N, CA and C atoms as an extended XYZ file, in Angstrom:
297
Properties=species:S:1:pos:R:3:atomname:S:1:resname:S:1:resid:I:1 pbc="F F F"
N         0.838       -1.158       -0.015 N   UNK     1
C         0.010        0.030        0.009 CA  UNK     1
C         0.864        1.252        0.012 C   UNK     1
N         0.647        2.121       -0.874 N   UNK     2
C         1.468        3.426       -0.883 CA  UNK     2
C         1.020        4.403        0.128 C   UNK     2
N         1.891        5.359        0.324 N   UNK     3
C         1.738        6.391        1.503 CA  UNK     3
C         0.334        7.091        1.238 C   UNK     3
N        -0.062        7.330        0.041 N   UNK     4
C        -1.305        8.085       -0.010 CA  UNK     4
C        -2.454        7.302        0.387 C   UNK     4
N        -2.470        5.942        0.084 N   UNK     5
C        -3.564        4.984        0.508 CA  UNK     5
C        -3.435        4.925        1.970 C   UNK     5
N        -2.304        4.809        2.479 N   UNK     6
C        -2.247        4.664        3.960 CA  UNK     6
C        -2.837        5.963        4.686 C   UNK     6
N        -2.517        7.167        4.054 N   UNK     7
C        -3.018        8.338        4.687 CA  UNK     7
C        -4.595        8.424        4.511 C   UNK     7
N        -5.007        7.904        3.396 N   UNK     8
C        -6.565        7.914        3.206 CA  UNK     8
C        -7.196        7.001        4.230 C   UNK     8
N        -6.618        5.842        4.401 N   UNK     9
C        -7.139        4.968        5.437 CA  UNK     9
C        -6.954        5.556        6.900 C   UNK     9
N        -5.946        6.123        7.156 N   UNK    10
C        -5.695        6.772        8.452 CA  UNK    10
C        -6.730        7.808        8.768 C   UNK    10
N        -7.034        8.565        7.573 N   UNK    11
C        -8.010        9.752        7.745 CA  UNK    11
C        -9.407        9.174        8.129 C   UNK    11
N        -9.794        8.008        7.435 N   UNK    12
C       -11.060        7.471        7.709 CA  UNK    12
C       -11.151        6.898        9.085 C   UNK    12
N       -10.164        6.215        9.429 N   UNK    13
C       -10.087        5.723       10.945 CA  UNK    13
C       -10.129        6.907       11.918 C   UNK    13
N        -9.380        7.953       11.583 N   UNK    14
C        -9.296        9.049       12.692 CA  UNK    14
C       -10.766        9.703       12.711 C   UNK    14
N       -11.434        9.609       11.639 N   UNK    15
C       -12.954       10.130       11.678 CA  UNK    15
C       -13.763        9.259       12.601 C   UNK    15
N       -13.527        7.857       12.472 N   UNK    16
C       -14.177        7.015       13.219 CA  UNK    16
C       -13.908        7.171       14.659 C   UNK    16
N       -12.604        7.500       14.943 N   UNK    17
C       -12.076        7.791       16.358 CA  UNK    17
C       -12.877        8.919       16.992 C   UNK    17
N       -13.155        9.991       16.134 N   UNK    18
C       -13.907       11.006       16.748 CA  UNK    18
C       -15.259       10.607       17.035 C   UNK    18
N       -15.897        9.717       16.180 N   UNK    19
C       -17.282        9.302       16.564 CA  UNK    19
C       -17.232        8.431       17.733 C   UNK    19
N       -16.199        7.633       17.956 N   UNK    20
C       -16.078        6.685       19.096 CA  UNK    20
C       -15.974        7.616       20.371 C   UNK    20
N       -15.140        8.698       20.133 N   UNK    21
C       -14.806        9.485       21.373 CA  UNK    21
C       -16.170       10.293       21.755 C   UNK    21
N       -16.911       10.726       20.908 N   UNK    22
C       -18.090       11.496       21.158 CA  UNK    22
C       -19.073       10.455       21.804 C   UNK    22
N       -19.045        9.374       21.500 N   UNK    23
C       -20.028        8.279       22.074 CA  UNK    23
C       -19.543        7.585       23.250 C   UNK    23
N       -18.227        8.199       23.801 N   UNK    24
C       -17.705        7.535       24.921 CA  UNK    24
C       -17.432        5.976       24.945 C   UNK    24
N       -17.221        5.642       23.684 N   UNK    25
C       -16.910        4.190       23.257 CA  UNK    25
C       -15.398        3.946       23.281 C   UNK    25
N       -14.869        3.773       24.518 N   UNK    26
C       -13.481        3.771       24.883 CA  UNK    26
C       -12.845        2.618       24.359 C   UNK    26
N       -13.517        1.267       24.284 N   UNK    27
C       -12.828        0.147       23.792 CA  UNK    27
C       -12.782        0.243       22.212 C   UNK    27
N       -13.723        0.830       21.618 N   UNK    28
C       -13.662        1.027       20.114 CA  UNK    28
C       -12.562        2.059       19.899 C   UNK    28
N       -12.492        3.040       20.613 N   UNK    29
C       -11.430        4.125       20.388 CA  UNK    29
C       -10.059        3.521       20.504 C   UNK    29
N        -9.771        2.695       21.457 N   UNK    30
C        -8.469        1.982       21.691 CA  UNK    30
C        -8.203        1.121       20.440 C   UNK    30
N        -9.171        0.404       20.049 N   UNK    31
C        -8.942       -0.462       18.805 CA  UNK    31
C        -8.594        0.282       17.582 C   UNK    31
N        -9.336        1.419       17.423 N   UNK    32
C        -9.100        2.241       16.141 CA  UNK    32
C        -7.693        2.950       16.360 C   UNK    32
N        -7.282        3.367       17.529 N   UNK    33
C        -6.012        3.963       17.703 CA  UNK    33
C        -4.933        2.914       17.423 C   UNK    33
N        -5.121        1.680       17.828 N   UNK    34
C        -4.080        0.686       17.533 CA  UNK    34
C        -4.001        0.513       15.977 C   UNK    34
N        -5.055        0.546       15.225 N   UNK    35
C        -4.982        0.402       13.841 CA  UNK    35
C        -4.366        1.534       13.186 C   UNK    35
N        -4.514        2.823       13.671 N   UNK    36
C        -3.848        4.000       13.168 CA  UNK    36
C        -2.447        3.950       13.556 C   UNK    36
N        -1.931        3.469       14.732 N   UNK    37
C        -0.554        3.341       15.043 CA  UNK    37
C         0.074        2.376       14.029 C   UNK    37
N        -0.554        1.216       13.768 N   UNK    38
C         0.090        0.296       12.848 CA  UNK    38
C         0.334        0.956       11.649 C   UNK    38
N        -0.646        1.674       11.052 N   UNK    39
C        -0.596        2.302        9.731 CA  UNK    39
C         0.569        3.405        9.852 C   UNK    39
N         0.633        4.196       10.826 N   UNK    40
C         1.587        5.106       11.056 CA  UNK    40
C         3.073        4.518       10.970 C   UNK    40
N         3.171        3.417       11.583 N   UNK    41
C         4.435        2.646       11.498 CA  UNK    41
C         4.788        2.301       10.056 C   UNK    41
N         3.838        1.757        9.419 N   UNK    42
C         3.968        1.357        7.957 CA  UNK    42
C         4.340        2.533        7.138 C   UNK    42
N         3.716        3.700        7.396 N   UNK    43
C         4.110        4.917        6.666 CA  UNK    43
C         5.468        5.411        6.965 C   UNK    43
N         5.882        5.360        8.204 N   UNK    44
C         7.235        5.621        8.601 CA  UNK    44
C         8.373        4.703        7.878 C   UNK    44
N         8.001        3.515        7.670 N   UNK    45
C         8.860        2.682        7.000 CA  UNK    45
C         8.855        2.748        5.490 C   UNK    45
N         7.926        3.464        5.003 N   UNK    46
C         7.741        3.531        3.491 CA  UNK    46
C         8.761        4.378        2.924 C   UNK    46
N         9.372        3.888        1.956 N   UNK    47
C        10.407        4.795        1.315 CA  UNK    47
C        10.149        4.780       -0.247 C   UNK    47
N         8.926        5.190       -0.529 N   UNK    48
C         8.643        5.350       -1.964 CA  UNK    48
C         9.129        6.683       -2.452 C   UNK    48
N         9.262        6.687       -3.765 N   UNK    49
C         9.754        8.000       -4.401 CA  UNK    49
C         8.950        9.122       -4.066 C   UNK    49
N         9.586       10.385       -4.208 N   UNK    50
C         8.842       11.662       -4.099 CA  UNK    50
C         7.465       11.733       -4.939 C   UNK    50
N         6.468       12.098       -4.438 N   UNK    51
C         5.352       12.282       -5.142 CA  UNK    51
C         5.036       13.524       -6.050 C   UNK    51
N         4.060       13.565       -6.712 N   UNK    52
C         3.825       14.692       -7.599 CA  UNK    52
C         3.229       15.826       -6.665 C   UNK    52
N         3.273       17.071       -7.134 N   UNK    53
C         2.813       18.239       -6.355 CA  UNK    53
C         1.339       18.106       -5.995 C   UNK    53
N         0.565       17.501       -6.865 N   UNK    54
C        -0.752       17.269       -6.483 CA  UNK    54
C        -1.078       16.236       -5.433 C   UNK    54
N        -0.261       15.169       -5.488 N   UNK    55
C        -0.298       14.105       -4.538 CA  UNK    55
C         0.322       14.720       -3.055 C   UNK    55
N         1.337       15.389       -3.235 N   UNK    56
C         1.843       16.070       -1.878 CA  UNK    56
C         0.802       16.936       -1.284 C   UNK    56
N         0.105       17.677       -2.072 N   UNK    57
C        -1.016       18.578       -1.530 CA  UNK    57
C        -2.043       17.742       -0.932 C   UNK    57
N        -2.457       16.579       -1.608 N   UNK    58
C        -3.476       15.845       -1.072 CA  UNK    58
C        -2.993       15.191        0.371 C   UNK    58
N        -1.756       14.826        0.416 N   UNK    59
C        -1.313       14.248        1.569 CA  UNK    59
C        -1.232       15.185        2.689 C   UNK    59
N        -0.884       16.426        2.320 N   UNK    60
C        -0.938       17.509        3.346 CA  UNK    60
C        -2.268       17.796        3.881 C   UNK    60
N        -3.283       17.784        3.011 N   UNK    61
C        -4.643       18.048        3.326 CA  UNK    61
C        -5.179       16.768        4.310 C   UNK    61
N        -4.724       15.599        4.018 N   UNK    62
C        -5.085       14.478        4.878 CA  UNK    62
C        -4.538       14.630        6.198 C   UNK    62
N        -3.177       15.021        6.244 N   UNK    63
C        -2.550       15.055        7.594 CA  UNK    63
C        -3.246       16.198        8.421 C   UNK    63
N        -3.534       17.265        7.656 N   UNK    64
C        -4.299       18.371        8.493 CA  UNK    64
C        -5.593       17.860        9.020 C   UNK    64
N        -6.306       17.064        8.212 N   UNK    65
C        -7.641       16.537        8.704 CA  UNK    65
C        -7.385       15.529        9.927 C   UNK    65
N        -6.356       14.696        9.851 N   UNK    66
C        -6.031       13.867       10.832 CA  UNK    66
C        -5.648       14.503       12.139 C   UNK    66
N        -4.921       15.622       12.072 N   UNK    67
C        -4.508       16.356       13.258 CA  UNK    67
C        -5.785       17.023       13.854 C   UNK    67
N        -6.768       17.500       12.946 N   UNK    68
C        -8.007       18.126       13.446 CA  UNK    68
C        -8.758       17.110       14.249 C   UNK    68
N        -8.827       15.892       13.577 N   UNK    69
C        -9.635       14.746       14.259 CA  UNK    69
C        -8.971       14.460       15.600 C   UNK    69
N        -7.671       14.431       15.624 N   UNK    70
C        -6.800       14.130       16.945 CA  UNK    70
C        -7.208       15.190       17.953 C   UNK    70
N        -7.254       16.344       17.564 N   UNK    71
C        -7.650       17.394       18.618 CA  UNK    71
C        -9.002       17.257       19.189 C   UNK    71
N       -10.049       16.848       18.187 N   UNK    72
C       -11.362       16.662       18.604 CA  UNK    72
C       -11.403       15.432       19.543 C   UNK    72
N       -10.666       14.338       19.272 N   UNK    73
C       -10.638       13.120       20.245 CA  UNK    73
C       -10.186       13.561       21.475 C   UNK    73
N        -9.012       14.324       21.565 N   UNK    74
C        -8.528       14.867       22.777 CA  UNK    74
C        -9.447       15.688       23.610 C   UNK    74
N       -10.264       16.392       22.919 N   UNK    75
C       -11.277       17.252       23.550 CA  UNK    75
C       -12.311       16.425       24.341 C   UNK    75
N       -12.520       15.183       23.846 N   UNK    76
C       -13.459       14.343       24.486 CA  UNK    76
C       -12.687       13.479       25.612 C   UNK    76
N       -11.522       12.982       25.238 N   UNK    77
C       -10.801       12.079       26.060 CA  UNK    77
C       -10.244       12.787       27.388 C   UNK    77
N        -9.729       13.912       27.277 N   UNK    78
C        -9.023       14.524       28.398 CA  UNK    78
C        -9.970       14.815       29.666 C   UNK    78
N       -11.183       15.321       29.468 N   UNK    79
C       -12.005       15.302       30.565 CA  UNK    79
C       -12.385       13.978       31.310 C   UNK    79
N       -12.493       12.941       30.327 N   UNK    80
C       -12.731       11.774       30.921 CA  UNK    80
C       -11.546       11.119       31.717 C   UNK    80
N       -10.393       11.416       31.236 N   UNK    81
C        -9.157       10.917       31.814 CA  UNK    81
C        -9.020       11.703       33.256 C   UNK    81
N        -9.367       12.859       33.226 N   UNK    82
C        -9.334       13.741       34.510 CA  UNK    82
C       -10.232       13.181       35.560 C   UNK    82
N       -11.484       12.782       35.039 N   UNK    83
C       -12.357       12.067       35.998 CA  UNK    83
C       -11.884       10.753       36.609 C   UNK    83
N       -11.173        9.972       35.697 N   UNK    84
C       -10.616        8.707       36.109 CA  UNK    84
C        -9.492        8.874       37.046 C   UNK    84
N        -8.686        9.878       36.705 N   UNK    85
C        -7.524       10.246       37.667 CA  UNK    85
C        -8.037       10.603       38.877 C   UNK    85
N        -9.077       11.503       38.937 N   UNK    86
C        -9.622       12.007       40.217 CA  UNK    86
C       -10.162       10.790       41.083 C   UNK    86
N       -10.948       10.048       40.322 N   UNK    87
C       -11.629        8.855       41.065 CA  UNK    87
C       -10.504        7.917       41.573 C   UNK    87
N        -9.456        7.728       40.791 N   UNK    88
C        -8.369        6.791       41.360 CA  UNK    88
C        -7.641        7.474       42.507 C   UNK    88
N        -7.504        8.769       42.530 N   UNK    89
C        -6.784        9.453       43.596 CA  UNK    89
C        -7.636        9.414       44.917 C   UNK    89
N        -8.944        9.104       44.859 N   UNK    90
C        -9.860        9.150       46.007 CA  UNK    90
C        -9.988        7.761       46.509 C   UNK    90
N        -9.473        6.714       45.756 N   UNK    91
C        -9.602        5.398       46.361 CA  UNK    91
C        -8.649        5.212       47.634 C   UNK    91
N        -9.127        4.414       48.601 N   UNK    92
C        -8.230        4.126       49.719 CA  UNK    92
C        -7.048        3.261       49.136 C   UNK    92
N        -5.890        3.519       49.823 N   UNK    93
C        -4.709        2.778       49.390 CA  UNK    93
C        -4.881        1.262       49.322 C   UNK    93
N        -4.412        0.838       48.156 N   UNK    94
C        -4.383       -0.614       47.940 CA  UNK    94
C        -5.825       -1.119       47.194 C   UNK    94
N        -6.743       -0.228       47.044 N   UNK    95
C        -8.033       -0.701       46.531 CA  UNK    95
C        -7.860       -0.806       44.983 C   UNK    95
N        -7.235        0.001       44.387 N   UNK    96
C        -7.028       -0.297       42.910 CA  UNK    96
C        -6.170       -1.317       42.556 C   UNK    96
N        -5.441       -1.952       43.476 N   UNK    97
C        -4.303       -2.978       43.089 CA  UNK    97
C        -4.891       -4.357       43.545 C   UNK    97
N        -6.180       -4.703       43.389 N   UNK    98
C        -6.747       -5.962       43.698 CA  UNK    98
C        -6.703       -6.997       42.631 C   UNK    98
N        -5.601       -7.043       41.989 N   UNK    99
C        -5.200       -7.902       40.873 CA  UNK    99
C        -6.185       -8.931       40.611 C   UNK    99
């Protein structure tokens, strides 16, 4: 799969991540994030030749959209993480470590 295809797929998954975050579907969000991480690693290992100006522009647009989606996901995840951290901080010592 070439880098443009990888970015197109990553963009779709990042959009799905936004939907999962908005729905507080954390399990789905984690699974989608793992898929994106795998694609990101493949993209980093990709050493295809330099693309045309039009393809570079498309890649740039996709990356901007992915970053915007990431910001939206964080907007939903960070308050939830703060609640979890606050809750865990209020547990009596040893309560969260009941293996």
